[in-house]
C-alpha positions as a Markdown table, in Angstrom:
| # | Residue | x | y | z |
|---|---|---|---|---|
| 1 | Unk | -19.5 | 1.8 | 25.3 |
| 2 | Unk | -20.2 | -0.6 | 28.1 |
| 3 | Unk | -24.1 | -0.2 | 27.3 |
| 4 | Unk | -23.7 | -1.2 | 24.0 |
| 5 | Unk | -22.0 | -4.2 | 25.0 |
| 6 | Unk | -24.6 | -5.1 | 27.7 |
| 7 | Unk | -27.4 | -4.4 | 24.9 |
| 8 | Unk | -25.7 | -6.9 | 22.5 |
| 9 | Unk | -25.2 | -9.7 | 25.4 |
| 10 | Unk | -28.9 | -9.1 | 26.4 |
| 11 | Unk | -30.6 | -9.1 | 23.0 |
| 12 | Unk | -28.5 | -12.5 | 22.1 |
| 13 | Unk | -31.3 | -14.5 | 20.5 |
| 14 | Unk | -31.4 | -17.7 | 23.3 |
| 15 | Unk | -33.9 | -19.3 | 21.0 |
| 16 | Unk | -30.8 | -20.1 | 18.7 |
| 17 | Unk | -30.2 | -23.0 | 21.1 |
| 18 | Unk | -33.8 | -24.5 | 20.8 |
| 19 | Unk | -33.9 | -28.0 | 19.2 |
| 20 | Unk | -35.5 | -28.1 | 16.1 |
| 21 | Unk | -35.9 | -31.8 | 15.3 |
| 22 | Unk | -37.3 | -31.7 | 12.0 |
| 23 | Unk | -35.1 | -28.9 | 11.1 |
| 24 | Unk | -32.0 | -31.1 | 12.1 |
| 25 | Unk | -33.3 | -34.1 | 10.2 |
| 26 | Unk | -33.7 | -31.9 | 7.3 |
| 27 | Unk | -30.0 | -30.6 | 7.7 |
| 28 | Unk | -28.6 | -34.2 | 8.0 |
| 29 | Unk | -30.2 | -35.3 | 5.0 |
| 30 | Unk | -29.1 | -32.3 | 3.0 |
| 31 | Unk | -26.7 | -33.3 | 0.0 |
| 32 | Unk | -24.2 | -30.7 | 0.9 |
| 33 | Unk | -24.1 | -31.9 | 4.7 |
| 34 | Unk | -23.4 | -35.3 | 3.7 |
| 35 | Unk | -20.7 | -34.3 | 1.2 |
| 36 | Unk | -19.1 | -32.0 | 4.0 |
| 37 | Unk | -19.1 | -35.2 | 6.2 |
| 38 | Unk | -17.7 | -37.2 | 3.8 |
| 39 | Unk | -14.7 | -34.8 | 2.8 |
| 40 | Unk | -14.0 | -34.4 | 6.8 |
| 41 | Unk | -14.1 | -38.1 | 7.1 |
| 42 | Unk | -11.7 | -38.7 | 4.1 |
| 43 | Unk | -9.3 | -35.8 | 5.2 |
| 44 | Unk | -9.1 | -37.1 | 8.8 |
| 45 | Unk | -8.6 | -40.6 | 7.5 |
| 46 | Unk | -5.5 | -39.5 | 5.2 |
| 47 | Unk | -3.9 | -37.6 | 8.2 |
| 48 | Unk | -4.6 | -40.1 | 10.8 |
| 49 | Unk | -2.9 | -42.5 | 8.5 |
| 50 | Unk | 0.0 | -40.2 | 8.4 |
| 51 | Unk | 0.1 | -39.8 | 12.0 |
| 52 | Unk | -0.2 | -43.7 | 12.5 |
| 53 | Unk | 2.4 | -44.4 | 9.8 |
| 54 | Unk | 5.2 | -42.0 | 11.0 |
| 55 | Unk | 4.6 | -41.8 | 14.7 |
| 56 | Unk | 7.9 | -39.9 | 15.5 |
| 57 | Unk | 6.8 | -36.9 | 13.5 |
| 58 | Unk | 4.2 | -34.2 | 14.1 |
| 59 | Unk | 1.5 | -35.3 | 11.7 |
| 60 | Unk | -1.3 | -35.0 | 14.2 |
| 61 | Unk | -1.2 | -31.2 | 13.4 |
| 62 | Unk | -1.9 | -32.4 | 9.8 |
| 63 | Unk | -5.3 | -33.6 | 11.2 |
| 64 | Unk | -6.2 | -30.3 | 12.9 |
| 65 | Unk | -5.3 | -28.4 | 9.6 |
| 66 | Unk | -7.3 | -30.5 | 7.3 |
| 67 | Unk | -10.2 | -30.1 | 9.3 |
| 68 | Unk | -9.9 | -26.3 | 9.4 |
| 69 | Unk | -9.4 | -26.1 | 5.8 |
| 70 | Unk | -12.3 | -28.0 | 4.6 |
| 71 | Unk | -15.5 | -25.9 | 3.8 |
| 72 | Unk | -18.9 | -26.9 | 5.0 |
| 73 | Unk | -20.8 | -25.6 | 1.9 |
| 74 | Unk | -20.2 | -26.3 | -1.6 |
| 75 | Unk | -20.7 | -22.6 | -2.6 |
| 76 | Unk | -17.4 | -20.9 | -2.4 |
| 77 | Unk | -15.8 | -23.9 | -1.1 |
| 78 | Unk | -12.7 | -23.7 | -3.3 |
| 79 | Unk | -12.2 | -19.9 | -2.5 |
| 80 | Unk | -12.7 | -20.6 | 1.4 |
| 81 | Unk | -10.5 | -23.5 | 1.3 |
| 82 | Unk | -7.6 | -21.6 | -0.2 |
| 83 | Unk | -8.0 | -18.6 | 2.3 |
| 84 | Unk | -7.8 | -21.2 | 4.8 |
| 85 | Unk | -4.7 | -22.8 | 3.4 |
| 86 | Unk | -3.0 | -19.2 | 2.9 |
| 87 | Unk | -4.1 | -18.4 | 6.5 |
| 88 | Unk | -2.5 | -21.7 | 7.9 |
| 89 | Unk | 0.8 | -21.2 | 5.9 |
| 90 | Unk | 1.0 | -17.6 | 7.0 |
| 91 | Unk | 0.5 | -18.5 | 10.5 |
| 92 | Unk | 2.8 | -21.6 | 10.6 |
| 93 | Unk | 5.4 | -19.5 | 9.0 |
| 94 | Unk | 5.2 | -16.5 | 11.3 |
| 95 | Unk | 5.1 | -18.8 | 14.3 |
| 96 | Unk | 8.2 | -20.7 | 13.0 |
| 97 | Unk | 10.1 | -17.4 | 12.3 |
| 98 | Unk | 9.4 | -16.1 | 15.7 |
| 99 | Unk | 10.2 | -19.1 | 17.3 |
| 100 | Unk | 13.5 | -19.6 | 15.3 |
| 101 | Unk | 14.5 | -15.9 | 16.0 |
| 102 | Unk | 13.5 | -15.7 | 19.7 |
| 103 | Unk | 12.2 | -18.8 | 21.2 |
| 104 | Unk | 9.0 | -19.0 | 22.9 |
| 105 | Unk | 8.0 | -16.8 | 25.7 |
| 106 | Unk | 5.1 | -14.5 | 26.1 |
| 107 | Unk | 6.4 | -11.5 | 24.2 |
| 108 | Unk | 7.2 | -13.7 | 21.2 |
| 109 | Unk | 3.9 | -15.3 | 21.2 |
| 110 | Unk | 1.9 | -12.0 | 21.2 |
| 111 | Unk | 4.2 | -10.7 | 18.6 |
| 112 | Unk | 3.7 | -13.6 | 16.3 |
| 113 | Unk | -0.2 | -13.1 | 17.2 |
| 114 | Unk | 0.1 | -9.4 | 16.1 |
| 115 | Unk | 2.0 | -10.1 | 12.9 |
| 116 | Unk | -0.3 | -12.9 | 12.0 |
| 117 | Unk | -3.4 | -10.7 | 12.4 |
| 118 | Unk | -1.7 | -7.8 | 10.5 |
| 119 | Unk | -0.6 | -10.0 | 7.5 |
| 120 | Unk | -4.0 | -11.7 | 7.4 |
| 121 | Unk | -5.7 | -8.4 | 7.5 |
| 122 | Unk | -3.4 | -7.1 | 4.7 |
| 123 | Unk | -4.4 | -10.1 | 2.6 |
| 124 | Unk | -7.9 | -9.6 | 3.5 |
| 125 | Unk | -8.4 | -13.1 | 4.6 |
| 126 | Unk | -11.2 | -12.2 | 7.2 |
| 127 | Unk | -12.4 | -15.1 | 9.2 |
| 128 | Unk | -9.5 | -17.3 | 7.9 |
| 129 | Unk | -7.5 | -15.3 | 10.4 |
| 130 | Unk | -8.5 | -17.6 | 13.2 |
| 131 | Unk | -7.2 | -20.3 | 11.3 |
| 132 | Unk | -3.7 | -18.8 | 10.9 |
| 133 | Unk | -3.7 | -17.9 | 14.8 |
| 134 | Unk | -4.6 | -21.6 | 15.5 |
| 135 | Unk | -1.4 | -22.4 | 13.2 |
| 136 | Unk | 0.6 | -19.9 | 15.0 |
| 137 | Unk | -0.2 | -21.8 | 18.3 |
| 138 | Unk | 0.4 | -25.1 | 16.8 |
| 139 | Unk | 3.8 | -24.1 | 15.9 |
| 140 | Unk | 5.1 | -22.1 | 18.5 |
| 141 | Unk | 3.8 | -23.8 | 21.7 |
| 142 | Unk | 6.2 | -26.5 | 21.9 |
| 143 | Unk | 6.9 | -29.1 | 24.6 |
| 144 | Unk | 9.7 | -27.8 | 26.8 |
| 145 | Unk | 11.9 | -31.0 | 26.5 |
| 146 | Unk | 11.6 | -31.2 | 22.7 |
| 147 | Unk | 11.6 | -27.5 | 22.0 |
| 148 | Unk | 13.8 | -26.9 | 19.2 |
| 149 | Unk | 13.5 | -25.1 | 15.7 |
| 150 | Unk | 13.2 | -28.5 | 13.8 |
| 151 | Unk | 10.0 | -29.2 | 15.8 |
| 152 | Unk | 8.6 | -26.0 | 14.9 |
| 153 | Unk | 9.5 | -26.6 | 11.1 |
| 154 | Unk | 8.0 | -30.3 | 11.3 |
| 155 | Unk | 5.0 | -28.7 | 12.6 |
| 156 | Unk | 4.8 | -26.0 | 10.1 |
| 157 | Unk | 5.3 | -28.7 | 7.3 |
| 158 | Unk | 2.5 | -30.8 | 9.0 |
| 159 | Unk | 0.0 | -27.9 | 8.9 |
| 160 | Unk | 0.7 | -27.5 | 5.1 |
| 161 | Unk | 0.3 | -31.2 | 4.3 |
| 162 | Unk | -3.1 | -31.0 | 6.0 |
| 163 | Unk | -3.8 | -28.0 | 3.8 |
| 164 | Unk | -2.9 | -29.6 | 0.9 |
| 165 | Unk | -4.9 | -32.9 | 1.4 |
| 166 | Unk | -7.9 | -30.6 | 2.4 |
| 167 | Unk | -7.6 | -28.6 | -0.9 |
| 168 | Unk | -7.1 | -31.9 | -2.9 |
| 169 | Unk | -10.2 | -33.2 | -1.2 |
| 170 | Unk | -12.2 | -30.2 | -2.1 |
| 171 | Unk | -11.0 | -29.9 | -5.6 |
| 172 | Unk | -11.8 | -33.5 | -6.1 |
| 173 | Unk | -15.4 | -33.0 | -4.7 |
| 174 | Unk | -15.6 | -29.8 | -6.8 |
| 175 | Unk | -14.8 | -31.5 | -10.0 |
| 176 | Unk | -17.1 | -34.3 | -9.3 |
| 177 | Unk | -19.8 | -31.9 | -8.8 |
| 178 | Unk | -19.1 | -29.9 | -12.0 |
| 179 | Unk | -19.0 | -32.9 | -14.0 |
| 180 | Unk | -22.3 | -34.0 | -12.7 |
| 181 | Unk | -23.9 | -30.8 | -13.6 |
| 182 | Unk | -22.3 | -30.7 | -17.1 |
| 183 | Unk | -23.8 | -34.1 | -17.7 |
| 184 | Unk | -27.1 | -33.0 | -16.5 |
| 185 | Unk | -27.3 | -30.0 | -18.7 |
| 186 | Unk | -26.3 | -32.4 | -21.8 |
| 187 | Unk | -29.0 | -34.6 | -21.1 |
| 188 | Unk | -31.5 | -31.5 | -21.0 |
| 189 | Unk | -30.2 | -30.3 | -24.3 |
| 190 | Unk | -31.1 | -33.8 | -26.0 |
């Protein structure tokens, strides 16, 4: 077992960290990269506005969630965003339930992580499980002086709001992209 791990580590391609300026310029100029950048900036702006406008609330966590939800590529972006939203909601809900039921300590943190992984696996969320685990941490790890279930609930709602902002942005860009393709195909038909 250790030898397989050693093989994987030693065979890891170090050239992946090589800087390829022409490839970088091509990527930065790519339509999907630019759209991803715009979506992230819009989502971050909306959530930061909430954070600034309501300073006594936990909206900073919507900022984290919106960035986790927005997918970089147009292909399957709706599916990936929805998976990440589901995962965020699962993680935030589990974190809140464990926090309300038993408070936060190492055991409840580990149980909430275990439960989150199990439920995300049950729903076949794959890589989105990491998003759920981030939501668990956001909701359960509270400041000691402010630690009560209201804060956990508020963080869960903040995560949900960030997810909703992310999916709205993703849907708007998807619909704009689809309408642009529809117009182009009509132009070709004439």
